[in-house]
C-alpha positions in Angstrom: 0.0 0.0 0.0 2.7 2.4 1.0 4.8 1.4 -2.1 1.8 2.3 -4.3 1.5 5.7 -2.7 5.2 6.3 -3.4 4.8 5.3 -7.0 1.9 7.7 -7.5 3.8 10.5 -5.8 6.8 9.9 -8.0 4.7 9.7 -11.1 2.9 12.9 -10.2 6.2 14.6 -9.5 7.6 13.5 -12.8 4.5 14.9 -14.6 4.8 18.2 -12.8 8.5 18.5 -13.6 7.7 17.9 -17.3 4.9 20.5 -17.1 7.2 23.1 -15.4 10.0 22.5 -17.9 7.8 22.8 -20.9 6.1 25.9 -19.5 9.4 27.6 -18.7 10.9 26.8 -22.1 7.8 28.1 -24.0 7.7 31.1 -21.7 11.3 32.0 -22.5 10.7 31.8 -26.2 7.4 33.8 -26.1 8.8 36.5 -23.7 11.9 36.9 -25.9 9.8 37.4 -28.9 7.5 39.8 -27.0 10.4 42.0 -25.8 11.9 42.1 -29.3 8.7 43.1 -31.1 7.4 45.4 -28.3 10.7 47.3 -28.3 10.3 47.9 -32.0 6.9 49.5 -31.3 7.7 51.3 -28.0 11.3 51.7 -26.9 10.1 52.7 -23.4 9.1 49.1 -22.5 9.7 48.6 -18.8 10.8 45.5 -16.9 7.3 45.5 -15.2 5.7 45.1 -18.6 7.9 42.2 -19.4 7.4 40.6 -16.0 3.6 40.9 -16.3 3.7 39.3 -19.8 5.9 36.5 -18.6 3.7 35.7 -15.6 0.6 35.7 -17.6 2.2 33.6 -20.3 3.4 31.0 -17.7 -0.2 30.6 -16.4 -1.7 30.4 -19.9 0.9 27.9 -21.2 0.6 25.7 -18.2 -3.2 25.7 -18.4 -3.1 25.0 -22.1 -0.7 22.0 -21.7 -2.9 20.5 -18.9 -6.1 21.0 -20.9 -4.5 19.7 -24.1 -3.2 16.6 -22.2 -6.7 15.9 -20.8 -8.3 16.2 -24.3 -5.6 13.9 -25.7 -6.4 11.4 -22.9 -10.1 11.5 -23.6 -9.6 11.2 -27.3 -7.2 8.3 -26.8 -9.7 6.4 -24.5 -12.6 7.1 -26.9 -10.6 5.9 -30.0 -9.3 2.8 -28.2 -5.6 3.8 -28.0 -5.7 3.1 -24.2 -6.5 -0.2 -22.6 -5.6 -2.6 -19.9 -3.0 -5.2 -20.6 -2.6 -8.2 -18.3 1.0 -8.2 -17.0 3.0 -11.3 -16.1 2.7 -10.4 -12.4 -1.1 -10.8 -12.6 -1.8 -7.1 -12.3 -3.6 -4.9 -14.9 -1.2 -2.4 -16.5 -2.3 0.5 -18.5 -1.2 0.2 -22.1 -1.0 3.1 -24.6 -0.8 2.2 -28.2 2.4 3.3 -30.0 0.4 4.7 -32.8 -1.6 7.0 -30.5 -1.3 10.4 -32.3 -0.6 12.5 -29.2 0.9 9.8 -27.0 3.3 12.2 -25.1 0.3 14.3 -24.0 -1.6 11.1 -22.9 1.5 10.1 -20.9 1.7 13.6 -19.4 -2.0 13.4 -18.3 -1.4 10.0 -16.7 1.6 11.2 -14.9 -0.3 14.2 -13.6 -3.2 11.9 -12.6 -1.5 8.6 -11.6 -4.8 7.1 -10.4 -5.6 6.6 -14.0 -2.6 4.2 -14.4 -4.1 1.5 -12.2 -1.1 1.4 -9.9 -3.3 1.0 -6.9 
């Protein structure tokens, strides 16, 4: 029981790490582009403007990734890309088809919601 809780915690932590890294990377690209183009229009751009843009972008990108991962999960379940496979240990293990179109997002959603993996 305690091992299962550790697995779920580790899985959730891995998912959040991925989410944070993707959010920060996207934020850096978008903020750099914003600063470049905004300074072309208004050379008086302040750090506060950039900070506000960066914070809002982080929130939006994070929300977008989580929502897109949930949609990918629902679509994969609906189209039959996700199913239970009987493992050699006698436990049911979640199987995601290799041909699943947005597999990495399905994996991200499972990592953020480890109860879906059937690791209980």
